[in-house]
N, C-alpha and C positions, 0 to 999 in steps of 0.2 A: 525391548520394552523399557521405558523410563523407570528409574527407581523412585519409590516414594520418598519425598523430601522429609527430612527430619524437622521437628518442631521449630528449631531456630531459623532454618531457611524459610519455612512457611511464614513465620511471623515477620521477619525482617523484610521479606520480599512483598508479601501480600499487604501488609499494613504499614511498613516503613518505606524508607527511601533507598534501601540496599545496604549491604555490608561493606566494610573495609577489611583489610587483612587482620586487624586487631580487634574487630568489633565483638567477637565472641568473648574475648578476655575482658573487654570493658563492660559489656552488658551482662555477662554471666549466663548461665544455662537457661534461666527462666525468662524466656523472651516475653511471655505475657506480662510479667511484672514490669519489665522495661517499657512495654507499650502503655500499660496502665499508668506508669509514672509520668508519662507525657501528657496525660489528660489534666492539664492545669492551664489556667488562663495565660500565665506569663510565658509558657512555652510557645504560644501562638503569635506573640507580639514581636515585631521588628522595631528596635529602637536604636537610634544612632544620630550623631550630628550630621548635618548637611542634607537630611532627608526633607524634601519640601512638603509643606502641608497642602491641602486642597486650595486654600486661599492663596498661598504663595505660588502654587503651580499655575492657577488661572491668571494671576497677576503677571508672571513671567511670560507666559504665552501671549497675553494681550500686548505686553510691551514689545515682544518680538514682532508680532503682526503689525503693530503701529509703526515700528521702524521700517518694516518692509513696504508698507503703504506709502510712507514718506519718500522712500527711495524711488518707488515706481512713479509717484506723482512728480518728483523732481526731474526724472528722466523724460517723462512725457512733456513737461514744460520746456525742457531743453530742446527736444525734437520739434516742438511747435514753434519756438521762437527762432531757431537757427535758420538762416537763409538757405542753407543747403545741408544735407545730411552730414553730420560730422563723422570723422573717422572714429572707429570703435575705441572707446575709452576717453574721448575728448568731451568736455563740457564747456558751455559758455561761462565766463568768469562770474557773472552775477546771477546765474539761473538758480543755483542751489540756495543762495541767500534769499532770493525772492520766494522760494518755496519753503522757507523756514528752516533751512539746513545750512551747515557751514559751507563757505565758498571753497572751490577748488579741491574737493576731496578726491581720492582715487575713484576710478569708475565703479568698482565693486564695493567701495566703502568697507574694507575689511576692518573688523574690530576684534583684536585678539582677546579682549576681556568679555566679549559678548557670549553668553551661553546660547547654544543652539537647541532647537526642539529635541533633536535626538539625544543631546546630553542630558536633558531633564529626565527622559525616559530611562536612559541607561544607569542613572544613579539608583533608581528603584530596582532595575533588573539585577544589578550587582548585589544590592542589599538582599534581595529575595534569594538569589543563588547562594550567597554566603550563609544566609540563615539555614537553608536546607543542608548545606555541607556540614555545618556545626552541630546539627541535631544528633543526639546519641543514636536513636533508632529512626526517628523521622515520622512517627505517627501523627504528632500534632500538626506537622507541616502537610502531611497527606490529607488530613482532615480539613485544613485551610484550603488546600487546592480543590478539594471536592466542592466546598461551599463557594469558592471564588468562581468556579466554572458553572455552578448552579445559578448564581446571580451574576452572570457574565455581562460585560460591556465590551465595546469594540473600538480600537484606536481609529479605525477608518471613518468614524463618525465625526470627523472634524479635528482640526489641529488642537483645539482646546483639550481633547482627550489625551494628548501627549503629556500634558502637565498634570492630569488628575487621575490617570489610570492606577498608578502606584499608590498615591495617597488614598484613593477609594478603597483599595484592598486593605491598606494598613489602618484606616480610620473607621470604616464601616463594617468590615468583615472580621478581621483578626480579633478585635476586642470582644466579639460576641459569639465566637464559634463554640465555646464551652459554656455559654450562658443559656438563656431562654430563646427559643426560636422566634417568639413574638418580638423580642428586642432586636434580634438580628434583622428580621423582616423590616421593621420600622427604620432602622439605621440605613439599610440598603436603599429602600424606596424613597427616602428623603435626601439621599446624597446627590449633589450636583451631577456626578457622573451618570447615575441612572436616569435622572431627570432629563439630562441632555441626550443620552443615548436613545431613549424611547420617546423623544419629542414632546415631553410633557410641557415644556415652556410654550409650545404652540397651541395648547388646549385652552379654549376660552368658552365659558358657559354662554350659550346662545342668548339667554335672557339676562345675562349680567350687564352692568353698565358698559364694559369694554366690548362685549359681544354685540350689543345693540348699536354701538358707535362704529365698530370696525366691520361689521357684517362677516365675522369669522365665527367658527364653531369648534366643536369637540375634536380632539385627537384621542382615539381610543387605545393607542399603542400600549401605554403603561398599564392601564386597567386590564387589557386583554392578557398581557404577558404575566402579570401578577397572578391572575386566575389560572391560566393555562400552564405556565412553566414554573412559577415560584411557589404556589400553594396547592390548589385543588388537583391540578393535572387534568389532562384530557379525559373526559368522561366523569369528571368529579362532581357533576350535578348542577353546573351553571349553564345559562343560555345567553343568547345575544342581548336580551333585555337586561340581564344582570351586568353584562359588560358595559352597556350604555349608561346605566344608572351609576355604576361605579365610576366611570369616566366623568360623569357630571359631579360626583362627590369630590373628585380629585382636582377639579378646576381651581386655579389660583395657586397651585403648588409651582414654585419657580426657584430661581437662583439670584442671589443678590449680586449687584455689580456686573452682571453679564449682559442681560437684556433689560433688566429693570433699572430705572433711574434712581438708584439707591447707593449711598456711600458704602464702601467696603466690598470685599470680594468673597466669592466661594462659600456661601452658606445657603441653607434652605430659607426661603422666604414665602410667606403666604400673601398673595395679592388679592384683597377682597373684591376689587372692582372686576376681577375676572371670574369670580366664583359663581356658579349656577345657584340661584336661590332656591330654597324649599327643600323638603325631605326627599330622600331617595330610598328605593326599596331594592335590596340586594339579597338574593337567596331567601326570599320570603320574609325578610325582616326590614322594618322601616327605620331609617337613620335620620334624625332631625337635628343633630348637633350643629352648633354654629361653627362656621369657618373651617379651619384645617382639622378640627376635632372630628368632623364627620368622616373624612377619609381615614384618619387614624383608628377610629372605632371599627370601621370595616376591616382594616388590616388585622387588628387584634382578634376579631372573630374568625377571620380566615385562618389565622395561625393556629386556632384551636379546633378547627373543623375536622371531623373524622376522615374526610377525603384527603386532607393535607397529611394527616398521620400515615395513611396508607400509601399515598404517593411518595412521600419522602422515604419511608421504610423500604419500599421496593427499589427506589433509585439508589439508596445507600448500599443495600445488599448487592445490587447488580454491579455497581461500580467497584466495590472492594472484593467481592467473592466470585461471582459468576454471572455471565450474561443471562442465564436462566437461574435466578437465585433460589436457594433452598427455601421452600415455603415455611419451614419452621423458623428460620432466621427472620424472614420478613414479618411473620406473625409476632415474634418476640420484640422486634424493633417497634412495630406499630403499637403493641400493647404498652411498651415502656414510654413511648411518646405521649400517649393519651393519659397514662397514669401519672406522669410527672409534669404534665402541662407543658410539654415541649422542652424538657431539660436536655440540652444537647450533650452535656458531659455524661449524663446517665445513658443516653443513647450510644455514645462512643464506647462506654464500658460494656454494654451488652454486645456490641459488634465484635470486640476483640476477645470476649470470653465465651461466647456461645459455641457449643460443640460443632455446629455446622460451619462455623467460620474457619475452622482449622482442618478442613477436609484435605487429605494427603496429596492430591494431585492439583497442580496449578491450573486454573481455568481462565485466567485473564492474561493479557499481554500488556506490558508497560506502555504508557503513552510516551510520545517523544520527549516531553519534559522530564518525566520520571526516568527515562532511559539516559538522558543527558546527566541528570544528577547522580544516578547510580554509577555511571561511568567515571565521573569525577570522584565520587566517594570511594570506589573500588581501587582506583589507581593513585589517588592522592595528587592528581594533576592540578596545577593552579588554575583558578578561575579568574585569570587576569586579562583575558582578551574578550571583553563583554560583547563588542560588535560581532566578533566571529561566532561566539556562542549563540547570540541572538539570531544571526543569519542561519546557523545550523538548524535552529528550531523552525525558522521560516521554511527551509528546504524540506524538513521532515514533516511539514504540514501542521505545525502547531505554533504559529507566530504568537508570541506572548501577548496576552490581553487583546487578541484580535481574532476571535472565533468567527466561523462563517455565518452564524445567525444567533439570535437571542436564546436558542436552546443550548449554546455552548459547543465545546469540542466533543465529538463522539468518542466513546471509550469501548465500543463493542469490537469483537475480534474481526468481523467482516470489514470494518473500516480501517483497522490498524494493520491488517496483514494483506491489504491489496498490493498487487505487484509493484506499483510505483512507490508505495510507502516502504516496502521492504528494501527496494533498490536504494532509496535515499538513506535508510538506516545503515545499509552496508557501506555506502560511500562515506557517511559520517564515521563509522567505526574504523575504516581504513585511514582516513585523514587524522582521526584522533590518536590512533595507535602509532603512527609513524614517528613522531618525536619522542615517544616513551619507550621504544624498544630497547634503547641502550641501557636503561636502568631497571627494567622490569622483565623478569622471566615469567612468561605467561603460564608455564606449567606450575611454578610455585604459587602464583597468584590464584590459579584455579583451585588448587588444593586448599589454600587458606580460606577462600571464599565459600567453597562448597563441600570439601572433604568427601565423605562417603556418598553424599548426594550427587556427586559428579558422575554422569553416565560414562560407560566404557567408550561409547562412540565419541563423545566430546573430548574425553581425555586423549584418545588416540589421534583425533583430528588436530588437536593443539600440538601434540608431540611430533607429528609429521610435518608441521608447517616448515617452510623453507627458511623463514626468518622470524625473529622475535616479534616484530611489528605485525607480521601476518598471523602469528599465533595469538597475539593479543586481540586482534580484530576478530578472529574466530571465536575466542572466548566471549567477547562482547555480543556476538551474534548468536551464541549458543542458546538452546532452549532454556537451560538453567538460568541464564542471565536475562533473557528477554521476557520470560513468563513469570507471573506471580499468582 
């Protein structure tokens, strides 16, 4: 039988990012106080030089795509003008110049100064991982991770997402996770990443000037996901008529400098010629505001709807505490949300202080990203091989900023302990532990991390390991480490 975990292990595992060997000394015995201390706006922010803004990310990706188009056009022209197919790598002397490019470049046109799409993404991946490693307990970062997954986007939705996935989280989510939910909701739904991900740029009011001219109509993706996944939840009281009316209210919401013929890049823009005229009725209320204000008014009302409070309270409790969350905790979170008009800092304080949140037995398993960060924090291993770490997340089923659908990555036990998922975790643990075995005694690390909470079975398994790397891998795969 597993021993009940002491309060420190419960707090650091369930609400934080995992302990290091010296965490108890740094944080002190009162883990609740350490968690509460991180409920501050500045703890959620990532700041640093070299991090691209959304505007800069879109601009860089556009420049890369333009350069690639020029290269392809030049090669097509070479192929069309040549009397016979040239040998690989050969180009006609004047072909590149006639295509608007320098004459006689190398076939692949290598540019050592040119940034690649992957480089843009990895700048933000490293900043995110470093931020998680530097966090004292990690509750603020866990809170960010929850909301980032709640309002998820996906890299696979076009190359432009490579440049704005990181900025989206830094600009739209992190500044608001300890503020009002209504402000977070508006920031997310008006960000270019969400507008692009859910095809809002394609939505045109059928009776708008653009709709009548182009014979194109509504795209309901954004409206539907806001109602179903971001606010009210399934069964939250809306119907198809509400989805359609909301979609009409959102027409005209788009992105500057991307599809619109407007100077500048990467900002929300309202295009009046695409907006469906007239009032719209959503959830029994008529909205007759002008322009973008109509959609914003609906968002603010959705943020305060009782169904939103219930849906979010249940999802938060389910993510942090148990797949079948304690009803008392859900009720307390819902009541706090409604009482404070969606104050997310107040909600976070209820979560970490409610008696049901510190039940003695771990009921959740770490997600792959949490497992990765916990492994780095526990061992002090450097996070200097970002492509390898990103690939590890891909193999473990949680590619960063690329969930399988708009409902985000699953965090229930059935999804996380499937045979293939456990196999890839074990492979990661073995690969991760191999270079660390020379400097880490897994027996000492296990005692430093878990102390009396370490089960006899885990202690014996580590002690009997044939090598230190094998013992460290066993520690990383132990229930004490995997579960929270």
